[in-house]
C-alpha positions as CSV (number, residue, x, y, z in Angstrom):
1,X,-67.0,30.8,-51.7
2,X,-65.5,27.4,-52.4
3,X,-65.1,25.3,-49.3
4,X,-61.7,23.8,-48.4
5,X,-61.7,20.0,-48.5
6,X,-58.0,18.9,-48.3
7,X,-56.0,18.8,-45.1
8,X,-52.4,19.7,-45.1
9,X,-51.2,16.1,-45.1
10,X,-53.2,15.4,-48.2
11,X,-51.9,18.6,-49.9
12,X,-48.3,17.8,-48.9
13,X,-48.7,14.5,-50.8
14,X,-50.4,16.1,-53.8
15,X,-47.7,18.8,-54.3
16,X,-44.7,16.9,-53.0
17,X,-43.8,19.5,-50.4
18,X,-43.4,18.8,-46.6
19,X,-46.2,20.1,-44.4
20,X,-43.8,22.3,-42.5
21,X,-42.6,23.9,-45.7
22,X,-46.2,24.6,-46.7
23,X,-46.8,26.4,-43.4
24,X,-43.6,28.4,-43.8
25,X,-44.6,29.4,-47.3
26,X,-48.0,30.5,-46.1
27,X,-46.4,32.7,-43.4
28,X,-43.6,34.1,-45.5
29,X,-45.2,34.7,-48.8
30,X,-48.9,35.0,-47.9
31,X,-49.9,33.7,-51.3
32,X,-52.8,31.6,-49.9
33,X,-55.0,31.6,-46.8
34,X,-56.4,28.1,-46.1
35,X,-59.7,27.8,-44.4
36,X,-59.9,26.2,-41.0
37,X,-62.0,23.3,-39.8
38,X,-64.0,23.5,-36.5
39,X,-61.0,22.0,-34.8
40,X,-58.6,24.6,-36.3
41,X,-56.9,22.4,-38.9
42,X,-56.1,23.9,-42.4
43,X,-58.4,23.0,-45.2
44,X,-57.3,23.8,-48.8
45,X,-59.5,24.3,-51.9
46,X,-58.8,22.8,-55.3
47,X,-57.8,26.3,-56.5
48,X,-55.2,26.6,-53.7
49,X,-53.8,23.2,-54.4
50,X,-53.5,24.2,-58.1
51,X,-51.7,27.3,-57.1
52,X,-49.2,25.4,-54.9
53,X,-48.6,23.0,-57.8
54,X,-47.8,25.9,-60.1
55,X,-45.4,27.4,-57.6
56,X,-43.6,24.0,-57.2
57,X,-43.4,23.7,-61.0
58,X,-41.9,27.1,-61.3
59,X,-39.2,26.3,-58.7
60,X,-38.3,23.2,-60.7
61,X,-37.7,25.5,-63.7
62,X,-35.2,27.4,-61.6
63,X,-37.2,30.3,-60.0
64,X,-37.1,31.0,-56.3
65,X,-40.3,30.6,-54.4
66,X,-40.6,34.4,-54.1
67,X,-40.0,34.8,-57.8
68,X,-42.6,32.2,-58.6
69,X,-45.2,33.8,-56.3
70,X,-44.6,37.2,-57.9
71,X,-44.8,35.8,-61.4
72,X,-48.1,34.0,-60.7
73,X,-49.5,37.1,-59.0
74,X,-48.7,39.2,-62.1
75,X,-50.4,36.6,-64.3
76,X,-53.4,36.6,-62.0
77,X,-53.7,40.4,-62.1
78,X,-53.4,40.3,-65.9
79,X,-56.2,37.8,-66.1
80,X,-58.4,39.8,-63.8
81,X,-57.7,42.9,-65.8
82,X,-58.7,41.2,-69.0
83,X,-61.9,40.0,-67.4
84,X,-62.6,43.6,-66.1
85,X,-62.1,45.1,-69.6
86,X,-64.1,42.4,-71.4
87,X,-67.0,43.1,-69.1
88,X,-67.1,46.6,-70.5
89,X,-67.3,45.4,-74.1
90,X,-71.1,44.6,-74.2
91,X,-71.9,47.9,-72.6
92,X,-69.7,49.8,-75.1
93,X,-71.2,47.9,-78.0
94,X,-74.8,48.8,-76.9
95,X,-74.0,52.4,-76.0
96,X,-75.0,51.6,-72.4
97,X,-73.6,54.6,-70.4
98,X,-75.1,53.5,-67.1
99,X,-73.5,50.1,-67.2
100,X,-70.1,51.5,-68.1
101,X,-70.4,54.0,-65.2
102,X,-71.3,51.2,-62.8
103,X,-68.3,49.1,-64.0
104,X,-65.9,51.9,-63.6
105,X,-67.4,52.7,-60.1
106,X,-66.8,49.1,-59.2
107,X,-63.1,49.5,-60.1
108,X,-62.8,52.5,-57.8
109,X,-64.5,50.8,-55.0
110,X,-62.2,47.8,-55.1
111,X,-58.8,49.3,-56.0
112,X,-56.8,52.4,-54.9
113,X,-57.7,55.4,-57.0
114,X,-54.0,55.7,-58.0
115,X,-54.2,52.3,-59.5
116,X,-57.4,53.0,-61.3
117,X,-56.2,56.2,-62.8
118,X,-52.6,55.2,-63.4
119,X,-53.0,51.6,-64.5
120,X,-56.6,50.5,-65.2
121,X,-57.9,53.4,-67.2
122,X,-54.8,53.6,-69.5
123,X,-54.9,49.9,-70.1
124,X,-58.7,50.1,-70.7
125,X,-58.1,52.8,-73.4
126,X,-55.5,50.6,-75.0
127,X,-58.1,47.8,-75.1
128,X,-60.7,50.2,-76.5
129,X,-58.3,51.1,-79.4
130,X,-57.6,47.4,-80.0
131,X,-61.4,46.6,-80.2
132,X,-61.7,49.2,-82.9
133,X,-58.7,48.0,-84.9
134,X,-60.1,44.4,-84.9
135,X,-63.6,45.5,-85.8
136,X,-65.1,44.4,-82.5
137,X,-66.3,48.0,-82.0
138,X,-66.8,50.8,-84.5
139,X,-65.3,54.3,-84.2
140,X,-68.7,55.5,-83.0
141,X,-68.6,53.1,-80.1
142,X,-65.0,54.1,-79.3
143,X,-65.7,57.8,-79.3
144,X,-68.9,57.3,-77.2
145,X,-66.9,55.5,-74.5
146,X,-64.0,58.0,-74.7
147,X,-66.4,60.9,-74.3
148,X,-68.1,59.3,-71.4
149,X,-64.7,58.6,-69.7
150,X,-63.5,62.2,-70.4
151,X,-66.6,63.5,-68.6
152,X,-66.0,61.2,-65.7
153,X,-62.4,62.1,-65.4
154,X,-63.3,65.8,-65.5
155,X,-65.6,65.4,-62.6
156,X,-63.0,63.4,-60.7
157,X,-60.4,66.2,-61.3
158,X,-62.8,68.7,-59.7
159,X,-63.5,66.4,-56.8
160,X,-59.9,65.7,-56.0
161,X,-58.4,69.1,-56.7
162,X,-56.9,70.8,-53.6
163,X,-55.8,74.4,-53.1
164,X,-53.6,73.7,-50.1
165,X,-50.9,71.8,-51.9
166,X,-47.2,72.7,-51.9
167,X,-46.8,72.1,-55.6
168,X,-48.8,73.9,-58.3
169,X,-49.2,72.1,-61.7
170,X,-50.3,74.0,-64.8
171,X,-52.0,71.8,-67.4
172,X,-52.6,72.9,-71.0
173,X,-53.7,71.3,-74.3
174,X,-51.7,72.8,-77.1
175,X,-51.9,73.0,-80.9
176,X,-52.6,69.8,-82.9
177,X,-53.7,67.7,-79.9
178,X,-57.4,66.8,-79.7
179,X,-57.2,64.1,-77.1
180,X,-57.6,65.4,-73.5
181,X,-57.7,61.9,-71.9
182,X,-53.9,61.5,-71.3
183,X,-53.8,65.0,-69.7
184,X,-56.8,64.3,-67.5
185,X,-55.4,61.0,-66.3
186,X,-52.0,62.5,-65.3
187,X,-53.7,65.6,-63.8
188,X,-55.9,63.4,-61.5
189,X,-52.9,61.3,-60.5
190,X,-51.0,64.4,-59.5
191,X,-54.0,65.6,-57.5
192,X,-54.0,62.3,-55.7
193,X,-50.3,62.8,-55.0
194,X,-51.0,66.2,-53.4
195,X,-50.5,68.7,-56.2
196,X,-52.8,71.6,-56.9
197,X,-53.7,71.3,-60.6
198,X,-54.7,74.2,-62.8
199,X,-56.4,72.4,-65.7
200,X,-56.7,75.0,-68.6
201,X,-57.7,72.6,-71.4
202,X,-57.4,73.6,-75.1
203,X,-57.9,76.5,-77.5
204,X,-56.1,79.0,-75.3
205,X,-53.9,81.6,-77.0
206,X,-50.1,81.3,-76.4
207,X,-50.0,84.8,-74.9
208,X,-52.8,83.9,-72.4
209,X,-51.1,80.7,-71.4
210,X,-47.9,82.6,-70.7
211,X,-49.7,85.2,-68.7
212,X,-51.5,82.5,-66.7
213,X,-48.2,80.8,-66.0
214,X,-46.8,84.1,-64.7
215,X,-49.8,84.6,-62.5
216,X,-49.9,81.1,-60.9
217,X,-46.2,80.5,-60.9
218,X,-46.4,76.7,-61.1
219,X,-43.6,74.4,-60.2
220,X,-44.5,72.1,-63.1
221,X,-46.0,72.5,-66.5
222,X,-47.9,69.6,-68.1
223,X,-48.5,70.0,-71.8
224,X,-50.0,68.1,-74.7
225,X,-49.3,69.2,-78.3
226,X,-48.4,67.6,-81.5
227,X,-44.6,68.3,-81.7
228,X,-44.5,66.6,-85.1
229,X,-46.0,69.7,-86.7
230,X,-44.4,73.1,-87.2
231,X,-47.2,74.8,-85.2
232,X,-46.8,72.5,-82.3
233,X,-43.0,72.8,-82.3
234,X,-43.2,76.6,-82.4
235,X,-45.8,76.7,-79.6
236,X,-43.7,74.4,-77.4
237,X,-40.5,76.4,-78.1
238,X,-42.2,79.6,-77.0
239,X,-43.5,78.1,-73.8
240,X,-40.0,76.6,-73.0
241,X,-38.3,80.0,-73.6
242,X,-40.7,82.1,-71.6
243,X,-41.1,79.6,-68.7
244,X,-37.5,78.3,-68.6
245,X,-37.5,78.2,-64.8
246,X,-40.4,75.8,-64.7
247,X,-40.1,72.0,-65.0
248,X,-42.0,70.7,-68.0
249,X,-43.5,67.4,-69.1
250,X,-45.4,66.3,-72.2
251,X,-48.1,63.7,-72.7
252,X,-50.2,62.5,-75.6
253,X,-49.5,60.7,-78.9
254,X,-48.1,63.8,-80.6
255,X,-45.4,64.2,-77.9
256,X,-44.1,60.6,-77.8
257,X,-40.9,61.5,-79.9
258,X,-40.0,64.3,-77.5
259,X,-37.4,63.8,-74.7
260,X,-39.8,65.5,-72.2
261,X,-42.5,62.9,-72.8
262,X,-43.5,61.3,-69.5
263,X,-45.4,58.2,-70.7
264,X,-48.8,56.7,-70.4
265,X,-48.9,54.9,-67.0
266,X,-48.3,55.3,-63.3
267,X,-44.9,53.6,-63.5
268,X,-43.7,55.9,-66.2
269,X,-45.0,59.0,-64.6
270,X,-43.4,58.2,-61.3
271,X,-40.1,57.5,-63.0
272,X,-40.1,60.7,-65.0
273,X,-41.6,63.0,-62.4
274,X,-39.8,61.5,-59.4
275,X,-43.1,61.0,-57.4
């Protein structure tokens, strides 16, 4: 840990802000926590001074202090996310399953699970696709990582599933959709929010899906199918007609054009599902 070396008088002169204002910013916005000397005086690090200078610069551009702090916090989180994802790249490139698992476990030990499932994993998958498009990874690397993540998410779904929830959610992969990751991510997120999730998966006949819906009587249906194809459209239409009293949401690339599409991230899910 970097040791603080500047007292508040020195920092006040360096950033051009009165010491009393610096103390007020610290209490009100909690953007930094200066260390204390043995006598109890504040001691600021170089990084903390740089942060204060950035905040002052943003206020001169017209932002309020609160807006400046929020903007810099967003930038910091984005930089940390890039660093987290980049750390996975060597493990993915060398097919190192153990290292990838350890990195993902670190995420779950540091952040709330809702953030990991609703923000970090979706963003990581976007990075994974980008690495393939740019030639940083091959399709074999990408599929290896996605298969590993799907296995991990399946285990998480079993771990967090509850049978005592008030809301039942029925989850099915329909025709033309071969990517289970979006469904798994939303399913786990709904579990964490207190829903009982029935995850059916793929290759289930339409008649069996409808029978299972009748048996479990869910309050919400979560489906993935390629609605750009005739088969996918017909399958979805049959589900909508036979389960018209159940709320329905769609996930996956093949559902993005549909008005029932609920998005890829926590923020989109919460907006669409009113969580």
